[in-house]
C-alpha positions as CSV (number, residue, x, y, z in Angstrom):
1,M,178.1,162.0,102.9
2,K,181.1,161.8,105.2
3,N,183.2,164.8,106.1
4,L,186.4,163.9,108.0
5,S,187.8,166.8,110.1
6,I,191.4,168.0,109.4
7,S,193.5,170.4,111.5
8,L,194.3,173.9,110.3
9,F,197.9,173.0,109.8
10,A,197.6,169.5,108.4
11,A,200.4,168.3,106.1
12,L,199.4,168.1,102.5
13,F,201.3,166.0,100.0
14,I,200.8,167.7,96.7
15,L,201.5,167.5,93.0
16,A,205.0,168.3,91.7
17,S,205.5,172.0,90.8
18,C,203.9,173.0,87.5
19,N,203.1,169.4,86.7
20,N,200.0,168.2,84.8
21,D,200.5,164.7,86.2
22,E,197.7,165.1,88.6
23,N,198.5,161.8,90.2
24,S,201.8,162.7,91.9
25,N,201.3,163.9,95.5
26,N,204.5,163.7,97.4
27,E,205.4,167.3,98.5
28,P,204.4,168.5,102.0
29,E,202.8,171.9,102.7
30,V,200.8,173.9,105.2
31,V,197.3,174.8,103.9
32,V,194.1,176.4,104.9
33,N,191.4,174.2,106.3
34,E,189.2,173.3,103.2
35,N,186.1,171.1,102.9
36,P,186.5,168.7,99.9
37,A,182.8,168.2,99.8
38,T,182.1,171.8,98.9
39,F,183.6,172.5,95.5
40,K,181.8,175.3,93.6
41,E,182.4,176.9,90.2
42,I,184.2,180.3,90.6
43,G,185.4,181.0,87.1
44,S,184.9,180.0,83.5
45,I,186.1,180.7,80.0
46,T,185.1,179.4,76.6
47,I,187.9,179.2,74.0
48,G,186.0,177.8,71.1
49,G,183.5,175.1,70.0
50,E,183.7,171.4,70.1
51,A,187.2,170.0,70.7
52,A,188.4,173.4,71.8
53,A,189.2,172.5,75.4
54,E,190.5,168.9,75.8
55,I,193.3,168.8,78.3
56,S,194.9,171.6,80.4
57,A,198.2,171.9,82.2
58,Y,199.1,174.5,84.9
59,C,202.4,176.3,85.5
60,E,202.8,177.8,89.0
61,K,205.7,180.1,87.8
62,T,203.5,181.9,85.2
63,K,200.1,181.2,86.7
64,R,198.9,180.1,83.3
65,L,196.9,177.2,82.0
66,F,198.0,175.6,78.7
67,T,194.9,174.1,77.0
68,V,194.7,171.9,73.9
69,N,192.5,173.5,71.2
70,N,191.7,171.4,68.1
71,S,188.4,173.3,67.3
72,G,189.2,174.2,63.7
73,V,192.7,175.2,64.8
74,N,195.8,173.4,65.8
75,Q,197.2,175.2,68.8
76,I,197.7,175.4,72.6
77,D,195.7,178.3,74.1
78,V,197.4,180.1,77.0
79,I,195.0,181.2,79.8
80,D,196.0,183.5,82.6
81,I,194.5,182.5,86.0
82,T,196.2,185.0,88.3
83,D,192.6,185.7,89.2
84,P,190.8,182.4,88.8
85,T,187.4,184.0,88.9
86,K,188.4,185.8,85.7
87,P,190.4,183.5,83.5
88,T,191.7,185.3,80.4
89,K,193.2,184.0,77.2
90,I,196.5,185.8,76.7
91,G,198.2,183.9,73.8
92,K,198.6,180.7,71.8
93,I,201.2,178.3,70.6
94,D,200.7,177.5,66.9
95,L,201.5,173.8,66.2
96,V,201.0,173.8,62.4
97,A,204.7,174.1,61.6
98,Y,205.4,170.9,63.6
99,E,203.2,168.7,61.3
100,G,201.3,167.4,64.3
101,A,198.1,167.8,66.2
102,A,198.1,168.0,70.0
103,N,196.5,165.3,72.1
104,S,197.9,166.1,75.6
105,V,200.0,168.5,77.6
106,S,202.0,168.5,80.8
107,V,204.1,171.1,82.6
108,F,207.0,170.9,85.0
109,D,209.3,173.7,86.2
110,G,208.6,176.1,83.4
111,K,208.6,173.5,80.7
112,L,205.5,172.6,78.6
113,A,205.5,169.1,77.0
114,V,203.1,168.5,74.1
115,A,202.1,165.1,72.6
116,L,201.6,165.5,68.9
117,E,200.1,162.9,66.5
118,S,201.4,163.1,63.0
119,T,199.2,165.1,60.6
120,V,201.2,163.7,57.6
121,N,200.4,160.1,58.5
122,K,198.4,159.3,61.7
123,Q,200.0,155.8,61.8
124,G,203.5,157.2,61.5
125,N,205.6,158.2,64.5
126,G,204.5,161.1,66.6
127,K,206.4,163.8,68.4
128,V,206.9,165.3,71.8
129,I,207.6,169.1,71.6
130,V,208.9,171.0,74.7
131,F,208.4,174.7,75.1
132,N,209.3,177.4,77.6
133,T,206.1,178.4,79.5
134,S,207.1,182.0,79.9
135,D,207.8,183.0,76.2
136,Y,206.6,179.8,74.4
137,S,210.0,179.4,72.8
138,L,211.0,175.9,71.5
139,I,213.3,173.9,73.8
140,K,213.3,170.5,72.1
141,Q,211.4,168.2,69.8
142,V,211.8,164.4,69.8
143,T,210.3,161.4,68.0
144,V,208.1,158.9,69.8
145,G,205.8,156.1,68.8
146,A,202.6,156.4,66.7
147,L,199.7,158.5,68.0
148,P,201.0,159.7,71.4
149,D,197.6,160.1,73.2
150,M,198.7,161.2,76.6
151,I,201.9,162.8,78.1
152,T,203.2,163.4,81.6
153,F,206.3,164.5,83.5
154,S,207.5,162.3,86.3
155,P,207.1,163.9,89.8
156,D,210.9,164.6,89.9
157,G,210.9,166.0,86.4
158,K,213.6,163.6,85.2
159,F,211.3,161.9,82.7
160,I,208.6,162.6,80.2
161,M,206.4,159.7,79.3
162,S,204.0,159.3,76.4
163,A,201.3,156.7,75.8
164,N,201.4,156.0,72.1
165,E,198.1,154.4,71.1
166,G,199.2,153.2,67.7
167,E,195.7,153.0,66.2
168,P,195.3,151.4,62.7
169,N,194.0,153.2,59.6
170,T,190.5,152.6,58.5
171,D,191.3,149.6,56.2
172,Y,193.9,148.1,58.6
173,S,196.6,148.3,55.9
174,Q,198.7,150.1,58.5
175,D,198.5,149.1,62.2
176,P,201.6,150.3,64.2
177,N,202.6,148.8,67.5
178,G,201.2,150.4,70.6
179,T,204.1,151.7,72.6
180,V,205.3,153.7,75.6
181,S,208.0,156.3,75.2
182,I,210.3,157.4,78.0
183,I,212.3,160.6,77.6
184,E,215.1,161.6,79.9
185,T,214.9,165.4,80.3
186,S,218.6,165.8,81.0
187,T,219.5,164.7,77.4
188,Y,216.2,164.2,75.7
189,S,217.2,160.7,74.8
190,V,214.1,158.5,74.0
191,T,213.4,154.9,74.8
192,T,210.3,153.5,73.1
193,L,208.9,150.2,74.4
194,D,206.4,147.9,72.7
195,F,204.6,144.8,74.1
196,S,205.9,142.1,71.8
197,S,207.7,140.3,74.6
198,F,204.3,139.6,76.2
199,S,202.9,137.8,73.1
200,S,203.7,134.4,74.6
201,Q,201.4,135.2,77.5
202,A,198.4,136.1,75.4
203,T,196.4,132.9,76.2
204,A,197.0,133.2,79.9
205,L,196.2,136.9,79.9
206,A,193.0,136.3,78.0
207,K,191.7,133.8,80.6
208,D,191.8,136.7,83.1
209,G,189.9,139.1,81.0
210,F,192.7,140.7,78.8
211,R,191.4,141.2,75.3
212,V,193.2,140.9,72.0
213,S,191.0,141.5,69.0
214,K,190.4,138.5,66.7
215,F,191.2,140.9,63.8
216,A,194.7,141.7,65.2
217,K,197.7,141.1,63.0
218,S,199.9,140.6,66.1
219,F,199.8,141.0,69.9
220,A,202.0,144.1,69.9
221,Q,199.9,145.8,67.1
222,D,196.7,145.3,69.0
223,I,197.9,146.9,72.3
224,E,196.7,150.5,72.6
225,P,198.2,152.5,75.5
226,E,195.9,155.3,76.6
227,Y,197.0,157.0,79.8
228,I,199.8,157.1,82.3
229,T,200.4,157.8,86.0
230,I,203.8,157.8,87.7
231,S,204.6,156.9,91.3
232,D,205.6,159.6,93.8
233,D,209.2,158.3,93.7
234,S,209.3,158.5,89.9
235,K,210.4,154.8,89.7
236,T,207.1,153.1,88.5
237,A,204.5,153.9,86.0
238,W,201.1,152.3,85.4
239,V,199.6,152.6,81.9
240,T,196.0,151.9,80.9
241,L,195.6,149.6,77.8
242,Q,192.0,150.6,77.2
243,E,190.7,148.5,74.3
244,N,192.6,145.6,75.8
245,N,191.1,145.8,79.3
246,G,194.4,145.9,81.0
247,V,197.1,148.0,82.8
248,A,200.8,147.7,82.2
249,K,203.4,148.3,84.8
250,V,206.7,150.0,83.8
251,D,210.0,150.2,85.6
252,L,211.5,153.6,84.9
253,T,214.9,152.7,86.3
254,S,215.4,149.8,83.9
255,K,213.1,151.2,81.2
256,T,211.2,148.0,80.9
257,I,207.6,146.9,81.0
258,T,207.5,144.4,83.9
259,A,203.9,143.3,83.9
260,I,200.5,143.4,82.3
261,Y,197.5,143.2,84.6
262,P,194.3,141.9,83.1
263,L,191.3,143.6,84.7
264,G,188.7,140.9,84.4
265,L,185.0,141.2,83.8
266,K,182.3,143.0,85.8
267,D,179.1,141.1,86.5
268,Y,176.0,143.2,85.9
269,N,173.7,140.5,87.1
270,T,173.7,141.6,90.8
271,A,171.7,144.2,92.7
272,E,174.7,146.3,93.5
273,N,175.8,146.4,89.8
274,A,172.3,146.9,88.4
275,I,172.4,149.1,85.2
276,D,170.1,151.1,83.0
277,V,170.4,149.4,79.5
278,S,167.6,150.8,77.3
279,D,167.3,154.2,75.7
280,K,163.9,153.3,74.3
281,D,161.9,152.5,77.5
282,D,161.2,156.2,78.4
283,K,162.6,155.8,81.9
284,V,165.8,155.3,83.9
285,A,165.6,151.9,85.4
286,F,168.5,150.2,87.2
287,N,168.1,146.4,87.0
288,P,170.3,143.3,87.1
289,W,171.0,141.8,83.7
290,K,172.8,138.7,82.6
291,V,175.6,140.7,81.1
292,K,179.3,141.2,81.8
293,G,181.3,144.3,81.2
294,L,185.0,144.9,80.4
295,Y,186.4,147.7,82.5
296,M,188.4,149.2,79.6
297,P,189.7,152.2,81.6
298,D,190.7,155.6,80.0
299,A,192.4,157.7,82.6
300,I,194.4,156.4,85.6
301,S,195.7,158.0,88.7
302,H,197.4,156.8,91.9
303,F,197.8,157.3,95.6
304,T,199.5,155.6,98.5
305,V,198.2,154.4,101.9
306,N,200.4,152.8,104.5
307,N,203.2,152.4,102.0
308,T,201.0,150.4,99.6
309,P,200.5,152.0,96.2
310,Y,197.0,152.0,94.6
311,F,196.0,153.0,91.1
312,V,192.5,154.3,90.2
313,T,190.9,153.8,86.8
314,A,188.0,155.6,85.1
315,N,186.2,152.7,83.4
316,E,184.9,154.4,80.3
317,G,185.0,151.6,77.7
318,D,185.8,152.0,74.0
319,A,184.9,150.3,70.8
320,R,186.9,149.9,67.6
321,E,185.0,151.0,64.6
322,Y,186.8,151.0,61.3
323,D,185.8,150.2,57.7
324,A,187.7,146.9,57.8
325,Y,186.7,145.9,61.2
326,S,184.1,146.9,63.9
327,D,183.8,145.2,67.2
328,V,180.4,146.7,68.3
329,K,176.9,145.4,67.5
330,R,173.4,145.8,69.0
331,M,172.5,142.8,71.1
332,K,169.2,142.3,69.1
333,D,171.3,141.6,66.0
334,M,173.4,138.9,67.6
335,T,172.6,135.2,68.0
336,L,172.2,133.9,71.6
337,D,172.8,130.4,72.8
338,A,169.4,128.8,73.4
339,T,170.6,127.0,76.6
340,A,172.3,130.0,78.1
341,F,169.5,132.4,77.1
342,P,166.1,130.5,76.8
343,D,164.3,133.9,77.0
344,A,166.3,135.4,74.1
345,A,163.2,136.7,72.3
346,T,162.2,138.8,75.4
347,L,165.7,140.0,76.1
348,K,166.0,141.3,72.5
349,L,163.1,143.7,72.9
350,E,164.4,147.3,72.6
351,T,162.9,148.1,76.0
352,N,165.1,145.4,77.4
353,L,168.6,144.5,76.2
354,G,167.9,144.8,72.5
355,R,169.7,148.1,72.0
356,L,172.7,147.4,74.3
357,N,176.0,147.5,72.5
358,L,178.0,144.3,72.8
359,I,181.5,143.3,71.9
360,T,181.2,141.1,68.8
361,D,184.2,138.9,69.2
362,M,183.7,137.9,72.9
363,G,181.2,135.7,74.5
364,D,181.2,132.6,72.3
365,T,182.9,130.4,74.8
366,D,182.4,127.1,73.0
367,G,183.2,128.3,69.5
368,D,179.9,127.3,67.9
369,G,179.0,130.7,66.5
370,D,176.5,132.0,69.1
371,L,176.8,133.9,72.4
372,D,177.1,132.0,75.6
373,Q,177.9,135.2,77.4
374,M,177.1,138.8,76.6
375,V,180.0,141.2,77.1
376,S,179.6,145.0,77.0
377,F,181.9,148.0,76.9
378,G,183.1,149.7,80.1
379,G,182.5,149.3,83.8
380,R,180.3,152.4,84.2
381,S,182.4,153.0,87.3
382,F,185.8,153.8,88.8
383,S,187.9,151.1,90.4
384,I,190.8,151.1,92.8
385,W,193.5,148.4,92.3
386,N,196.5,147.3,94.3
387,G,199.5,148.8,92.5
388,N,201.8,145.9,93.4
389,T,199.5,143.0,92.4
390,G,197.0,144.6,90.0
391,K,194.1,143.1,92.1
392,I,190.9,145.0,92.5
393,V,190.2,146.4,96.0
394,F,187.1,148.5,95.2
395,D,184.6,149.2,92.5
396,S,182.0,152.0,92.6
397,K,179.4,149.5,91.2
398,N,176.5,151.6,89.9
399,D,177.1,154.6,92.1
400,V,178.2,156.9,89.2
401,D,175.0,156.5,87.1
402,K,172.7,156.6,90.1
403,K,174.3,159.8,91.6
404,T,174.2,161.6,88.3
405,N,170.6,160.6,87.8
406,E,169.8,162.1,91.2
407,L,171.6,165.3,90.1
408,G,169.7,165.4,86.9
409,T,172.6,165.2,84.5
410,Y,172.4,161.4,83.6
411,D,171.6,161.1,79.9
412,D,169.2,158.2,79.3
413,K,170.1,158.3,75.6
414,R,173.5,156.7,76.7
415,S,171.9,153.8,78.5
416,D,172.4,151.4,75.6
417,D,176.0,152.4,75.3
418,K,178.3,153.0,78.3
419,G,176.2,155.1,80.6
420,S,177.9,158.1,82.2
421,E,181.3,157.1,80.7
422,P,183.8,157.9,83.4
423,E,186.6,159.6,81.5
424,A,189.0,161.4,83.9
425,V,190.2,160.5,87.3
426,V,192.6,162.4,89.6
427,A,193.8,161.4,93.0
428,A,195.0,164.2,95.3
429,K,195.8,165.0,98.9
430,M,193.8,167.6,100.9
431,G,194.9,167.8,104.5
432,T,195.0,164.2,105.8
433,Q,192.5,163.0,103.3
434,N,193.0,161.2,100.0
435,I,190.5,162.8,97.7
436,L,189.4,161.4,94.3
437,F,187.9,163.4,91.4
438,V,186.0,161.5,88.7
439,G,185.0,163.2,85.5
440,L,182.0,161.9,83.6
441,E,182.0,162.6,79.9
442,R,178.4,161.8,79.1
443,S,176.8,163.1,82.3
444,D,178.6,166.4,82.3
445,A,179.7,166.3,85.9
446,F,182.5,165.3,88.2
447,M,182.2,163.4,91.4
448,V,184.3,163.7,94.6
449,Y,185.1,160.8,97.0
450,D,187.3,160.4,100.1
451,T,189.6,157.4,99.4
452,T,191.5,157.6,102.7
453,N,190.3,154.0,103.2
454,P,190.9,152.6,99.7
455,T,188.6,149.6,100.3
456,S,185.7,151.8,101.3
457,P,185.6,155.2,99.7
458,Q,183.1,157.7,100.9
459,Y,181.0,159.8,98.5
460,L,181.2,163.5,99.0
461,Q,179.8,165.5,96.1
462,T,178.6,165.6,92.5
463,V,179.1,168.9,90.6
464,K,177.9,169.9,87.1
465,T,180.5,170.8,84.5
466,G,180.6,171.9,80.9
467,D,179.7,169.7,78.0
468,A,181.7,166.4,77.8
469,P,184.5,167.0,80.4
470,E,187.7,165.5,79.0
471,G,190.4,166.6,81.4
472,I,190.5,167.3,85.1
473,L,193.5,169.1,86.8
474,F,193.9,169.5,90.5
475,I,195.9,172.6,91.6
476,P,196.9,172.2,95.3
477,A,196.7,175.3,97.5
478,S,200.4,175.8,97.7
479,K,200.6,176.1,93.9
480,S,197.4,178.0,93.4
481,P,197.4,181.7,92.6
482,T,195.0,182.3,95.5
483,K,196.6,179.7,97.9
484,R,193.3,177.8,97.8
485,S,192.9,174.4,96.2
486,L,191.4,174.6,92.7
487,L,190.0,172.0,90.3
488,V,190.2,172.8,86.5
489,V,187.8,171.0,84.2
490,S,188.3,171.2,80.4
491,S,185.2,170.2,78.4
492,E,185.6,169.3,74.7
493,G,181.9,169.4,74.0
494,D,181.5,173.2,74.4
495,G,185.1,174.4,74.6
496,S,184.8,175.6,78.1
497,V,187.4,175.6,80.9
498,K,185.8,175.9,84.3
499,I,187.5,176.5,87.7
500,Y,186.2,175.1,91.0
501,Q,187.1,175.9,94.6
502,P,186.1,174.3,97.9
503,D,184.7,176.2,100.9
504,L,186.7,176.7,104.1
505,K,185.7,174.7,107.1
């Protein structure tokens, strides 16, 4: 563990006011001297059961959290955290009348933006609804692409962006394009972008690890945007394309998608990437295996060092499982190439690789119907990438699963799937340090790293959370009701919202 000293009056570049885009960190402030390796739980509230606490946004003006609650209801719960040791539910925003279910929320300058997927037709266009955070009155509602899964304000508040996943229905009779919507808050005009212009690059992208399903009707329909982070100057956005194993770059000035970065494959056949692959061996054992992994990131965040932008990904992995098409199968049920895997019978034992979930339409490199390469879901890690080039500069290797195993929260039952499943990632500034928070959906914890040197992050801490943490929100000291940095973790497994605070140095 490495603790870097910071002066009492160190400048802190923070999140934009009342903004749930945890990734923007461009405003200076003077703060108390806090130790980012010492976050502890100080407050908690349970607002329902499973799916009751998915994503939270914070407004400094009202000192309230706005939390998505889909646990038998369709609403945004309003939680007062004037005293973060005693969070109190004080109201709700009912969304039934808007014919949509909330997936994500973001706040800026007294405005709450909510991403709603259609409850009339999930494959139809979704909505973005904007409310006033003080009295919950409606400000505006606009139409965006199908299944808006994540929403965020730009740091300057001039834009709202939504990642519209565009998932198919179960028989694939409807499969809308995956899109990104850009809303100008001055007029609430909407520009929705799809990825059809990149279809001619499909072959070249695939060679570098970008994935388009063999069942896809078209390139644009197969793309599934998941999560967005926007640069401090509000000019550039990076968008995860989870199932496709890529990140898109968006120019907000021209409102165009300028690049798709394929993320490549991770090699688990090395000592540093050794993984635990069996849930039937009655132990946690990290070993090298002749398996590759697609990073398939969920959340994304960003930070800047020496004028170079970096984005950080939580490499969760995600399968497509529909009636008409499923891309996941146990390794033991697949045919391996005899030359590539002469020990196939041994590998297929359930105590070895037999139970590992593999991607069904990848790995047959010579087209003869058997697997020459085994490709699994997710990177079981977080990664840091150069924001200008899309090239990887750091991967946490197997640190996530190993550290949670040491803490006692690693779930061996997930070994055959995606391990700890890094779900959320938030980059923030504390003093002179770049600090990274990584939420782990299956290990019920978050990890803290110092990423001041982006090529060599330093591990600081692992902290237990509620069940299945979905969203992580960093509230900098200048915006906090107590003038101390806070971390808010929303867990959809048990419907809890927990608040953490670091010690002073």
